[in-house]
N, CA, C and O of each residue as an XYZ file, in Angstrom:
308
protein
N      -3.243    -16.958     15.384
C      -3.080    -16.385     14.053
C      -1.591    -16.227     13.760
O      -0.858    -15.671     14.578
N      -1.144    -16.699     12.626
C       0.260    -16.601     12.247
C       0.619    -15.166     11.902
O      -0.180    -14.428     11.325
N       1.839    -14.785     12.268
C       2.302    -13.434     11.941
C       2.567    -13.337     10.446
O       3.052    -14.278      9.818
N       2.244    -12.200      9.907
C       2.480    -11.937      8.494
C       3.993    -11.865      8.271
O       4.705    -11.209      9.031
N       4.470    -12.529      7.245
C       5.867    -12.432      6.854
C       6.174    -10.964      6.576
O       5.384    -10.282      5.924
N       7.311    -10.470      7.062
C       7.637     -9.055      6.876
C       7.584     -8.630      5.415
O       7.082     -7.550      5.104
N       8.089     -9.453      4.531
C       8.124     -9.064      3.121
C       6.734     -9.064      2.475
O       6.542     -8.445      1.428
N       5.773     -9.745      3.082
C       4.406     -9.695      2.575
C       3.771     -8.329      2.824
O       2.762     -7.988      2.208
N       4.355     -7.558      3.716
C       3.856     -6.217      4.014
C       4.219     -5.215      2.921
O       3.621     -4.143      2.840
N       5.177     -5.551      2.097
C       5.604     -4.664      1.016
C       4.849     -5.073     -0.244
O       4.969     -6.206     -0.711
N       4.079     -4.147     -0.783
C       3.271     -4.440     -1.964
C       3.619     -3.463     -3.086
O       4.053     -2.335     -2.849
N       3.417     -3.931     -4.299
C       3.616     -3.086     -5.477
C       2.416     -3.276     -6.393
O       2.159     -4.376     -6.882
N       1.691     -2.195     -6.616
C       0.505     -2.223     -7.463
C       0.639     -1.103     -8.485
O       0.922      0.042     -8.131
N       0.438     -1.435     -9.739
C       0.639     -0.446    -10.801
C      -0.256      0.776    -10.655
O       0.091      1.853    -11.140
N      -1.391      0.629    -10.002
C      -2.323      1.753     -9.865
C      -2.129      2.554     -8.578
O      -2.912      3.458     -8.285
N      -1.094      2.227     -7.816
C      -0.808      2.954     -6.570
C       0.640      3.418     -6.573
O       1.565      2.619     -6.720
N       0.815      4.710     -6.411
C       2.157      5.304     -6.287
C       3.071      4.901     -7.439
O       4.269      4.690     -7.245
N       2.510      4.798     -8.621
C       3.322      4.473     -9.798
C       3.992      3.119     -9.751
O       5.015      2.908    -10.403
N       3.428      2.197     -8.987
C       4.000      0.854     -8.897
C       5.171      0.748     -7.936
O       5.799     -0.305     -7.831
N       5.462      1.827     -7.241
C       6.577      1.796     -6.287
C       6.185      0.975     -5.058
O       5.002      0.846     -4.744
N       7.183      0.422     -4.364
C       6.896     -0.379     -3.173
C       6.191      0.452     -2.096
O       6.625      1.553     -1.759
N       5.102     -0.096     -1.570
C       4.292      0.559     -0.535
C       4.094     -0.402      0.629
O       4.448     -1.579      0.560
N       3.524      0.129      1.686
C       3.220     -0.665      2.866
C       1.786     -1.190      2.778
O       0.837     -0.406      2.741
N       1.629     -2.504      2.745
C       0.336     -3.206      2.799
C      -0.741     -2.613      1.903
O      -1.900     -2.533      2.309
N      -0.388     -2.204      0.714
C      -1.393     -1.686     -0.212
C      -1.842     -0.274      0.109
O      -2.679      0.291     -0.595
N      -1.293      0.294      1.163
C      -1.610      1.676      1.509
C      -0.809      2.596      0.589
O       0.109      2.139     -0.091
N      -1.130      3.828      0.561
C      -0.385      4.778     -0.265
C       0.733      5.431      0.542
O       0.946      6.642      0.485
N       1.431      4.600      1.288
C       2.622      5.014      2.027
C       3.784      4.249      1.421
O       3.882      3.030      1.565
N       4.665      4.975      0.742
C       5.774      4.323      0.050
C       6.891      3.935      1.018
O       7.114      4.599      2.030
N       7.571      2.872      0.693
C       8.736      2.439      1.458
C       9.729      3.594      1.549
O      10.299      3.842      2.611
N       9.935      4.294      0.450
C      10.892      5.396      0.450
C      10.468      6.535      1.380
O      11.327      7.241      1.909
N       9.172      6.726      1.588
C       8.705      7.753      2.526
C       9.137      7.406      3.954
O       9.639      8.258      4.687
N       8.935      6.155      4.328
C       9.319      5.705      5.672
C      10.832      5.782      5.835
O      11.325      6.252      6.860
N      11.571      5.322      4.825
C      13.030      5.372      4.905
C      13.533      6.803      5.021
O      14.465      7.081      5.776
N      12.920      7.702      4.278
C      13.319      9.101      4.338
C      13.117      9.690      5.727
O      13.977     10.410      6.233
N      11.981      9.383      6.340
C      11.723      9.884      7.693
C      12.734      9.321      8.686
O      13.249     10.045      9.538
N      13.014      8.023      8.569
C      13.995      7.420      9.473
C      15.375      8.029      9.262
O      16.096      8.277     10.228
N      15.750      8.271      8.007
C      17.055      8.868      7.695
C      17.175     10.288      8.252
O      18.269     10.737      8.594
N      16.059     10.980      8.337
C      16.059     12.333      8.901
C      16.033     12.335     10.421
O      16.062     13.396     11.045
N      15.978     11.148     11.020
C      16.015     11.043     12.475
C      14.662     11.053     13.151
O      14.577     11.201     14.370
N      13.589     10.896     12.366
C      12.255     10.851     12.975
C      12.129      9.524     13.726
O      12.307      8.460     13.132
N      11.828      9.576     15.014
C      11.696      8.327     15.781
C      10.527      7.476     15.267
O       9.520      8.003     14.794
N      10.680      6.169     15.367
C       9.631      5.252     14.922
C       8.310      5.551     15.624
O       7.247      5.468     15.009
N       8.372      5.896     16.901
C       7.156      6.188     17.654
C       6.401      7.364     17.037
O       5.171      7.358     16.987
N       7.135      8.367     16.569
C       6.500      9.529     15.949
C       5.866      9.161     14.612
O       4.776      9.631     14.285
N       6.550      8.324     13.842
C       5.989      7.870     12.561
C       4.679      7.131     12.819
O       3.681      7.372     12.140
N       4.683      6.241     13.791
C       3.486      5.464     14.109
C       2.365      6.349     14.651
O       1.188      6.072     14.424
N       2.722      7.388     15.352
C       1.712      8.320     15.869
C       1.119      9.147     14.721
O      -0.089      9.379     14.677
N       1.985      9.594     13.787
C       1.530     10.413     12.664
C       0.753      9.606     11.625
O      -0.081     10.156     10.905
N       1.025      8.315     11.548
C       0.359      7.418     10.603
C      -0.239      6.263     11.406
O       0.320      5.166     11.411
N      -1.370      6.491     12.086
C      -1.909      5.490     13.017
C      -2.309      4.161     12.377
O      -2.513      3.177     13.088
N      -2.424      4.114     11.068
C      -2.766      2.867     10.386
C      -1.533      2.009     10.132
O      -1.659      0.869      9.685
N      -0.334      2.542     10.411
C       0.880      1.741     10.298
C       1.104      0.969     11.590
O       0.628      1.360     12.656
N       1.842     -0.138     11.475
C       2.157     -0.990     12.613
C       3.675     -1.083     12.746
O       4.389     -0.889     11.762
N       4.178     -1.374     13.942
C       5.626     -1.491     14.114
C       6.285     -2.440     13.108
O       7.392     -2.173     12.640
N       5.616     -3.534     12.777
C       6.190     -4.473     11.801
C       6.275     -3.866     10.399
O       7.063     -4.342      9.581
N       5.495     -2.839     10.101
C       5.610     -2.162      8.807
C       6.955     -1.458      8.699
O       7.570     -1.445      7.633
N       7.409     -0.877      9.796
C       8.714     -0.210      9.785
C       9.822     -1.253      9.693
O      10.802     -1.057      8.973
N       9.674     -2.356     10.414
C      10.653     -3.452     10.306
C      10.711     -3.974      8.869
O      11.792     -4.231      8.339
N       9.556     -4.127      8.250
C       9.505     -4.617      6.870
C      10.183     -3.645      5.918
O      10.871     -4.062      4.987
N       9.992     -2.352      6.149
C      10.631     -1.333      5.321
C      12.143     -1.451      5.400
O      12.828     -1.421      4.378
N      12.658     -1.584      6.598
C      14.112     -1.707      6.771
C      14.639     -3.006      6.180
O      15.700     -3.014      5.555
N      13.916     -4.098      6.368
C      14.344     -5.381      5.795
C      14.329     -5.322      4.275
O      15.237     -5.841      3.625
N      13.314     -4.700      3.706
C      13.216     -4.563      2.250
C      14.385     -3.726      1.723
O      15.002     -4.086      0.721
N      14.687     -2.625      2.387
C      15.799     -1.774      1.954
C      17.130     -2.517      2.051
O      17.981     -2.391      1.171
N      17.303     -3.283      3.110
C      18.543     -4.048      3.260
C      18.688     -5.076      2.146
O      19.777     -5.266      1.604
N      17.596     -5.728      1.810
C      17.641     -6.727      0.739
C      17.943     -6.066     -0.609
O      18.707     -6.605     -1.410
N      17.346     -4.905     -0.856
C      17.582     -4.202     -2.117
C      19.030     -3.721     -2.243
O      19.570     -3.651     -3.347
N      19.646     -3.395     -1.122
C      21.025     -2.899     -1.130
C      22.044     -4.021     -1.255
O      23.234     -3.755     -1.426
N      21.607     -5.253     -1.175
C      22.518     -6.392     -1.174
C      22.632     -7.053     -2.541
O      22.583     -8.278     -2.655
N      22.782     -6.242     -3.564
C      22.965     -6.774     -4.919
C      24.447     -6.805     -5.255
O      25.194     -5.874     -4.955
N      24.849     -7.892     -5.881
C      26.245     -7.982     -6.317
C      26.521     -6.963     -7.415
O      25.680     -6.716     -8.279
N      27.691     -6.387     -7.368
C      28.117     -5.437     -8.393
C      29.207     -6.116     -9.215
O      30.263     -6.478     -8.695
N      28.936     -6.281    -10.501
C      29.900     -6.922    -11.385
C      30.737     -5.845    -12.066
O      30.202     -4.890    -12.630
N      32.038     -6.010    -12.007
C      32.938     -5.065    -12.634
C      33.734     -5.781    -13.704
O      34.169     -6.920    -13.534
N      33.912     -5.082    -14.810
C      34.727     -5.651    -15.880
C      36.178     -5.296    -15.619
O      36.478     -4.195    -15.159
N      37.090     -6.233    -15.913
C      38.521     -5.977    -15.736
C      39.122     -5.381    -16.965
O      40.320     -5.101    -16.992
């Protein structure tokens, strides 16, 4: 079985969490995972507290955040 592309794990549905990016259609927002990681919560604890999440979901969250942060900023002179 082929591994799911990390970015395929990030879903956006208008009827879930206001259309915000979530993990695999679950009602766990990307920003929730990022917030926990930023507060120093270990990945193992996140996975224990949310047993339906998988390690690749956390990797996908970080990859998605990195991609979102990599936008060019245009400045006028």
